[in-house]
N, C-alpha and C positions, 0 to 999 in steps of 0.2 A: 522942605524939611522932611526928614525921614521919620516914619512912625513905625514903632514895633508892632508886628503882627505875628500870629501863629500860622505855621505852614505844615502840611503833612510831610513827614520825612520821606515817605514812599514816592512822593511826586518830585523830589529834588534829584536831578541828574548831576553827577560829578564828571566834568570833562576828563578825558584820558590823561592829558598832560598833568593835570592837577592831581589825579589819583596816584600817579607815579611818585609823588613827593610824600606819600603817607608814611608816618613813623609810628609803628605799633606801640612803642614804649610811651610816646607822647600821648597817644589816644588813651592808654591805660591811666596815665597820670591825670589827664583832664577828667576822665570818667570818675575817678576817685574824688576829685575836687567837686564835681557836680553832685555826687552823692551827699556831700556835706553842705554845700552852699547853693546848689541849683545852678542853672545856666545864668551866668552873670554878664556874658557878652553875646549879643545877637550875631547871627551869621548874616551874610548878604547874598541875595540871589536876584536873578532877573527872570522875567516871564518868558516862557518858550511856548511853542505850539501845543505841547502835551504836558505842561507842568512848569517846572522851574529849573534853571541852571545855576549851580553854585558859583559864586564869584569869590567869596571869602569865608573861611571858617571850616575847612575840611576836617581838621582834627576835632573840633567841637561837634560837627555833624556825626562823625564816626563814633565819637564817645557816646552820644545820645542813642545811636543805633545799638551800640554794645549794651547799653542799659535797658534796651527794649522800649524806648520812648517812641511814640507815634507822631508827636508834634514837636516842632522846633520854633523857638522865638527868632525872628529875623527881620531884616529890612528888605523891602522890595525896591530895587533900584532900576533905573532905566538904562538901557544899553546906549552907549555913546556912539553916535554916527560920525564917521570920519569923512 
């Protein structure tokens, strides 16, 4: 069962492939929504050696950065071994 936790934004690394999908207009729209409603959907990340790696929620994370937030609500998930 996943449990919501708070994570430091500065410790979450975005993989290069995922960062290439960033849409600035979508970030702006989400940031405006967050100003009114707060963060309604947690992001997902996995633990890495030096922090966390983003799995899901790039636009939410970038919107929080744009708003100057230092913490993000998210779920810590385990990496799936193949």
